[in-house]
C-alpha positions as CSV (number, residue, x, y, z in Angstrom):
1,X,13.5,4.5,37.0
2,X,13.5,0.9,37.7
3,X,10.6,-1.4,37.0
4,X,10.2,-4.9,38.1
5,X,7.6,-7.0,36.3
6,X,6.8,-10.2,38.0
7,X,4.7,-13.5,37.0
8,X,4.1,-15.3,40.1
9,X,3.9,-18.9,40.3
10,X,1.0,-21.1,42.0
11,X,1.2,-22.0,45.6
12,X,1.6,-25.7,46.7
13,X,-0.9,-27.0,49.4
14,X,1.6,-26.2,52.0
15,X,1.8,-22.5,51.0
16,X,5.4,-22.5,49.3
17,X,5.4,-21.4,45.7
18,X,5.7,-24.1,43.1
19,X,9.2,-24.1,41.8
20,X,10.7,-25.7,38.8
21,X,14.3,-25.8,37.3
22,X,13.0,-25.3,33.8
23,X,9.4,-24.4,32.5
24,X,7.6,-24.8,29.2
25,X,6.5,-21.3,28.2
26,X,6.3,-17.9,29.7
27,X,3.3,-15.6,29.8
28,X,3.2,-13.0,27.1
29,X,1.8,-10.4,29.5
30,X,5.3,-9.6,31.1
31,X,6.8,-9.4,27.7
32,X,4.0,-7.1,26.3
33,X,4.1,-5.0,29.5
34,X,7.9,-4.5,29.0
35,X,7.4,-3.6,25.5
36,X,4.7,-0.9,26.4
37,X,7.0,0.8,28.9
38,X,8.8,3.8,27.7
39,X,11.8,5.1,28.5
40,X,13.7,6.1,30.9
41,X,12.4,3.2,32.7
42,X,14.7,0.2,33.0
43,X,12.8,-2.9,33.2
44,X,13.3,-6.4,34.7
45,X,11.0,-9.3,34.7
46,X,11.0,-12.5,36.9
47,X,9.0,-15.6,36.3
48,X,8.6,-16.7,39.8
49,X,8.4,-20.6,38.7
50,X,12.1,-20.5,38.0
51,X,13.6,-17.2,39.4
52,X,13.8,-16.1,42.9
53,X,12.5,-12.3,43.6
54,X,15.3,-10.5,44.8
55,X,13.8,-8.1,47.4
56,X,17.0,-6.5,48.3
57,X,17.3,-4.9,44.8
58,X,15.6,-1.2,44.6
59,X,12.9,-0.6,42.4
60,X,10.7,2.4,42.0
61,X,7.8,0.4,41.0
62,X,6.8,-3.5,41.3
63,X,4.2,-4.8,38.5
64,X,2.5,-8.0,39.2
65,X,0.4,-9.6,36.7
66,X,-2.2,-12.2,38.2
67,X,-4.9,-14.9,37.2
68,X,-6.9,-16.2,40.1
69,X,-4.6,-19.5,39.9
70,X,-1.5,-17.3,40.8
71,X,-3.3,-14.5,42.9
72,X,-2.4,-15.9,46.4
73,X,1.5,-16.0,45.4
74,X,1.0,-12.8,43.6
75,X,-0.2,-11.4,47.1
76,X,2.5,-12.7,49.1
77,X,5.2,-11.2,46.8
78,X,3.3,-7.9,46.6
79,X,3.0,-8.0,50.6
80,X,6.6,-8.3,50.8
81,X,7.5,-5.5,48.6
82,X,5.0,-3.0,50.4
83,X,6.6,-4.0,53.9
84,X,9.8,-2.7,52.2
85,X,8.6,0.6,51.0
86,X,8.2,-0.2,47.4
87,X,5.0,0.7,45.6
88,X,3.0,-2.0,43.9
89,X,0.8,-2.1,41.0
90,X,-1.2,-5.3,40.3
91,X,-3.3,-6.1,37.2
92,X,-4.6,-9.2,35.2
93,X,-7.8,-11.3,35.2
94,X,-7.9,-11.5,39.3
95,X,-7.4,-7.7,39.6
96,X,-10.3,-7.1,37.3
97,X,-12.4,-9.5,38.3
98,X,-11.8,-9.1,42.2
99,X,-10.7,-5.5,42.6
100,X,-11.6,-5.2,46.3
101,X,-9.6,-8.3,47.4
102,X,-6.7,-7.3,45.0
103,X,-6.6,-3.7,46.3
104,X,-5.7,-4.8,49.7
105,X,-2.4,-6.0,48.6
106,X,-1.5,-3.2,46.1
107,X,-1.0,0.7,46.0
108,X,-2.5,0.8,42.7
109,X,-4.5,-1.8,40.6
110,X,-5.4,-2.2,37.1
111,X,-8.8,-3.0,36.0
112,X,-9.2,-4.2,32.3
113,X,-6.7,-4.1,29.7
114,X,-3.2,-2.6,30.5
115,X,-2.4,-1.2,27.1
116,X,-5.0,1.8,27.6
117,X,-3.8,2.9,30.9
118,X,0.0,1.6,31.4
119,X,1.7,4.8,30.4
120,X,-0.6,7.0,32.9
121,X,0.2,4.4,35.7
122,X,4.1,5.0,34.9
123,X,3.6,8.6,34.7
124,X,1.7,9.0,38.2
125,X,4.4,6.7,39.7
126,X,7.2,8.4,38.3
127,X,5.7,11.9,40.0
128,X,4.8,9.8,43.1
129,X,0.9,10.2,42.8
130,X,-0.3,6.8,42.2
131,X,-4.0,6.5,42.1
132,X,-5.7,3.3,43.7
133,X,-7.3,2.4,40.6
134,X,-6.7,2.8,36.8
135,X,-9.7,1.5,34.7
136,X,-9.6,0.8,31.2
137,X,-13.0,2.3,29.8
138,X,-13.0,0.1,26.6
139,X,-11.1,-2.6,25.0
140,X,-8.0,-2.4,23.0
141,X,-8.3,-2.3,19.2
142,X,-5.1,-4.2,19.2
143,X,-3.4,-1.9,16.4
144,X,0.0,-0.4,16.6
145,X,1.0,-2.8,19.6
146,X,4.8,-2.4,20.3
147,X,7.0,-5.5,19.9
148,X,7.2,-7.7,23.2
149,X,10.4,-7.4,24.8
150,X,11.4,-10.8,23.7
151,X,15.1,-9.7,24.5
152,X,14.4,-10.4,28.1
153,X,13.6,-14.1,27.8
154,X,16.0,-16.3,29.7
155,X,16.2,-19.2,27.3
156,X,18.0,-21.5,29.9
157,X,15.2,-21.4,31.9
158,X,12.7,-23.3,29.6
159,X,12.5,-26.8,28.4
160,X,12.0,-25.5,24.9
161,X,12.3,-22.2,23.3
162,X,8.6,-21.9,23.0
163,X,7.9,-18.3,22.9
164,X,4.3,-16.7,23.2
165,X,2.5,-14.7,20.3
166,X,-0.8,-13.4,20.4
167,X,-2.9,-13.0,17.2
168,X,-6.4,-12.8,18.6
169,X,-7.8,-11.9,21.7
170,X,-11.4,-13.3,23.6
171,X,-13.6,-16.0,22.1
172,X,-16.8,-15.5,20.5
173,X,-18.5,-18.3,22.7
174,X,-20.2,-17.8,26.0
175,X,-19.4,-20.6,28.2
176,X,-20.5,-20.0,31.6
177,X,-17.3,-21.3,33.5
178,X,-14.9,-19.3,31.5
179,X,-13.2,-16.2,32.8
180,X,-12.1,-15.4,29.1
181,X,-15.7,-14.0,28.5
182,X,-16.0,-12.5,32.0
183,X,-13.2,-10.3,31.3
184,X,-13.7,-9.7,27.5
185,X,-17.2,-10.2,27.0
186,X,-18.1,-11.8,23.8
187,X,-16.0,-9.6,21.8
188,X,-13.5,-11.2,19.5
189,X,-10.7,-9.1,18.1
190,X,-7.8,-9.6,15.6
191,X,-4.7,-8.1,15.4
192,X,-3.3,-7.2,11.8
193,X,-1.4,-10.0,10.7
194,X,1.6,-8.3,9.6
195,X,2.1,-7.4,13.2
196,X,1.7,-11.0,14.2
197,X,4.4,-12.0,11.6
198,X,6.5,-9.3,13.1
199,X,6.5,-10.7,16.4
200,X,7.2,-14.1,15.1
201,X,10.2,-12.9,13.7
202,X,11.2,-10.9,16.7
203,X,11.1,-14.0,19.0
204,X,14.0,-15.5,16.8
205,X,12.2,-18.9,18.0
206,X,11.1,-21.7,15.7
207,X,8.3,-22.9,18.0
208,X,5.6,-20.2,18.8
209,X,3.1,-20.7,21.7
210,X,0.1,-18.7,20.5
211,X,-1.9,-17.5,23.5
212,X,-5.1,-16.8,21.9
213,X,-8.0,-18.2,23.8
214,X,-9.2,-19.7,20.5
215,X,-7.3,-19.1,17.5
216,X,-10.1,-20.3,15.0
217,X,-12.9,-18.1,16.3
218,X,-13.3,-16.6,13.0
219,X,-12.4,-19.0,10.2
220,X,-12.0,-16.3,7.6
221,X,-9.4,-14.6,9.7
222,X,-7.7,-17.8,10.5
223,X,-7.5,-18.5,6.8
224,X,-5.6,-15.2,6.2
225,X,-3.3,-15.9,9.2
226,X,-2.4,-19.6,8.2
227,X,-1.6,-18.5,4.9
228,X,0.9,-15.8,6.3
229,X,2.4,-18.3,8.7
230,X,3.6,-20.7,6.0
231,X,6.7,-18.8,4.9
232,X,7.9,-18.4,8.3
233,X,8.6,-22.0,8.5
234,X,7.6,-22.5,12.2
235,X,5.8,-25.0,14.3
236,X,3.3,-23.5,16.7
237,X,0.7,-24.6,19.2
238,X,-2.5,-23.2,20.4
239,X,-6.0,-23.4,22.1
240,X,-8.6,-23.9,19.4
241,X,-12.4,-24.9,19.3
242,X,-13.2,-28.2,17.9
243,X,-15.2,-26.1,15.4
244,X,-12.0,-25.6,13.2
245,X,-12.9,-28.9,11.8
246,X,-15.7,-27.5,10.3
247,X,-13.9,-26.3,7.3
248,X,-11.6,-28.9,6.2
249,X,-9.7,-26.6,3.9
250,X,-8.6,-24.2,6.5
251,X,-7.9,-27.3,9.0
252,X,-5.5,-28.3,6.5
253,X,-4.1,-25.0,6.0
254,X,-3.5,-24.9,9.6
255,X,-1.5,-28.1,9.5
256,X,0.9,-26.7,6.6
257,X,1.2,-23.7,8.4
258,X,3.0,-25.5,11.3
259,X,0.2,-26.2,13.9
260,X,1.6,-29.2,15.8
261,X,-0.2,-29.1,19.1
262,X,-4.0,-28.4,19.6
263,X,-5.4,-27.8,23.0
264,X,-9.1,-28.5,22.6
265,X,-11.8,-28.4,25.1
266,X,-14.1,-31.4,24.9
267,X,-15.1,-30.9,28.9
268,X,-17.8,-33.7,28.8
269,X,-19.6,-36.6,26.7
270,X,-22.9,-35.6,28.5
271,X,-25.0,-33.3,26.2
272,X,-27.0,-32.2,28.9
273,X,-23.9,-31.0,31.0
274,X,-22.7,-29.2,27.9
275,X,-26.3,-27.3,27.6
276,X,-26.0,-26.4,31.4
277,X,-22.8,-24.4,30.8
278,X,-23.7,-22.9,27.6
279,X,-21.4,-24.8,25.2
280,X,-24.2,-27.3,23.5
281,X,-24.0,-25.5,20.2
282,X,-20.5,-25.3,20.1
283,X,-19.5,-29.0,21.2
284,X,-21.7,-31.6,19.8
285,X,-21.1,-35.2,21.3
286,X,-22.3,-36.9,18.1
287,X,-19.7,-35.1,16.2
288,X,-16.8,-35.8,18.4
289,X,-15.5,-38.9,16.8
290,X,-15.7,-37.3,13.2
291,X,-14.4,-33.9,14.3
292,X,-11.3,-35.7,15.6
293,X,-10.8,-37.9,13.0
294,X,-10.5,-34.7,10.7
295,X,-8.0,-33.4,13.2
296,X,-6.0,-36.6,12.3
297,X,-6.5,-36.3,8.5
298,X,-4.9,-33.1,8.6
299,X,-1.7,-34.7,9.3
300,X,-1.7,-35.6,5.3
301,X,-1.3,-32.0,4.6
302,X,1.7,-31.4,6.8
303,X,4.2,-31.5,4.0
304,X,6.3,-34.3,5.6
305,X,6.6,-32.5,9.1
306,X,5.7,-33.9,12.4
307,X,2.1,-35.0,13.2
308,X,-0.7,-32.5,14.3
309,X,-1.3,-33.9,17.8
310,X,-5.0,-33.8,19.3
311,X,-5.4,-33.5,23.1
312,X,-8.4,-33.6,25.3
313,X,-8.8,-30.8,27.8
314,X,-10.6,-32.0,30.9
């Protein structure tokens, strides 16, 4: 049995997919989904930003994972495969939040986290009895996850060898505009740290891109994670709340562990706007300068390595 897993690009204004010769980082979902796929399935992956989808190759199932940004292109790809008679399953944030729309472009959709239903999808596909919907009735406990299929990573298609790893899932905050809490609720989950280290070693890379929505949502777990990262001698990047600076010791520890690129949501300088989107308790405008200075101070704990860089996300 042959399975193709596709991560779609986004569409330009003229309706063509955005293409680049090399990209920065690949989504973890395609490697994790491949890792969840048992034998005898033969798995291939396509990153639509850099690779053409070969519609002439025969597959028993095409799986497409979509966010809203990538949904229009994902639907294009799905429709093209279905016109050729190939079965298509679509999952991801957009499929979960907009199931009716997504169902028009797929033979089956996955609602929720694929870890809990993926083997059922594949078994049904192999038997020719795909159901219209597969719904995960709970959240995964993130324990005993397989190693993502990093062996399918095409290093020649990336500007730098930044490989994706996950340590936590979700976010403890409840910002109105964020799809993360719509998908996961306010449940913040941790992976066993030994499993995180295992995956880092499996990448064979020196630079890791943590795909966590907020890698410091629970500072005590973060402290244990950063301690475990120090011996790995890696550099890493992640999204993180400015609240990491609430504990200078843990912030300094993150720098020692290899934290080099922080994506921090500042959003606005207007306290009323922060209150309107439910982020007033997370971001305090009167603390911005002092918190940023603490991030910058952390460079003194880096052990001679490159500086921590602070970025505003607008």
